[in-house]
C-alpha positions in Angstrom: -33.8 146.4 -8.2 -31.5 144.7 -5.6 -28.1 146.2 -7.8 -30.1 149.7 -8.2 -29.9 149.8 -4.0 -26.5 148.5 -4.3 -25.1 151.4 -6.4 -27.6 154.0 -4.5 -25.8 153.0 -1.0 -22.0 152.9 -2.8 -22.5 156.2 -4.4 -24.0 157.9 -1.3 -21.2 156.1 0.9 -18.4 157.6 -2.2 -20.5 161.1 -1.6 -19.7 161.2 1.6 -16.4 160.1 2.4 -14.5 161.6 -0.3 -14.4 165.2 1.6 -12.6 163.2 4.2 -9.4 162.2 2.2 -9.5 165.6 0.4 -6.6 167.5 1.1 -5.4 171.2 2.1 -3.0 172.8 -0.6 -2.6 175.9 0.7 0.4 177.6 1.0 1.2 178.4 4.9 1.1 181.8 4.7 -2.1 181.7 3.5 -3.6 179.3 6.4 -1.9 181.7 8.4 -3.6 184.8 7.2 -7.1 182.6 7.4 -6.5 182.0 10.6 -5.6 185.4 11.4 -9.0 186.6 9.8 -11.0 184.6 12.3 -9.7 186.4 15.7 -10.7 187.6 17.7 -13.0 184.1 18.4 -16.5 184.9 19.2 -16.2 181.9 22.2 -13.3 179.9 23.9 -13.8 176.5 22.1 -13.5 178.7 18.7 -10.1 180.4 20.0 -9.0 176.7 21.5 -9.3 175.5 17.6 -7.7 178.5 16.2 -4.7 177.8 18.4 -4.7 174.1 17.8 -4.8 175.1 14.1 -2.1 177.2 14.5 0.4 174.9 16.6 -0.4 172.5 13.8 1.1 174.9 11.1 4.4 173.6 12.8 7.8 176.2 13.4 7.6 178.1 10.6 3.6 179.0 10.9 4.2 180.0 14.1 7.2 182.4 13.0 5.4 183.8 10.3 1.8 184.1 12.9 4.5 186.2 15.0 5.6 187.8 12.2 2.5 189.3 11.4 1.4 190.2 14.8 1.8 193.8 16.1 0.6 195.5 19.0 -2.7 197.5 18.3 -2.5 201.2 17.4 0.9 200.7 16.1 -0.2 200.0 12.8 -2.7 200.1 10.1 -5.1 198.9 12.1 
């Protein structure tokens, strides 16, 4: 009984902790597309999170974001 309990607790711990170690294997292009698809955000908190996620992409990501943003009415919007 004690061994089953230890195994159950260990299994639950692994299930809970494993997502925190997952890596994001998406390309920068995919990350940028996902971020831009969420704009405009519903509230300031969501907007702040998206802006922080954009900054994490670095210079290459910001350059790609800027190249994909166009003024309204000048593209296929």
